C-alpha positions, 0 to 999 in steps of 0.5 A: 749621832748624825750631824744635822744641818743647824737650820733644821728646827731643834738641831742645835738643842739636840746637839747641846743635849747630846754634849751635856749627856756625853760629858755627864757620862764622862763625869760618872766614869771619872774621865771628864776633861777640863774642856768637858767641865767648861762645856757643862758649865757653859750650857748650865749658864746659858741654856734656855732649856731647863732640862739641859740646865738640870742635867748639867747641874747634876753632873757638875755637882757630882764632879765638884764633889769628886774634886772636893770643891764643896762650895760649887757643889752646894750651889749646884745642889741649891739650883737643883732643889730650887728648880726640881724639888720633887725629882729625887734622882737629881738629888742623889749623887752617883756612887762614884762621886760618893766614894771619891768624896 
């Protein structure tokens, strides 16, 4: 990904989305770091873009299931159910999360 001048409209949101996708992929691969988790949690909490909040919630849910933090996983599931009730892929956990659970 090329670095864009933050003054360009959409550059900041594009960078945030890239970070969320990158750290979500790390969750899927089982290589997520504490910094990656903090980044996902931060963007989930503060982003005004629902797509960023949805993707980060999905990745966080999978990560929380992997580490058996079922209360936090349930909060992410509820968020996804509330904000994207008809988006079936967001309601399925990746196979890796299920085998680690």
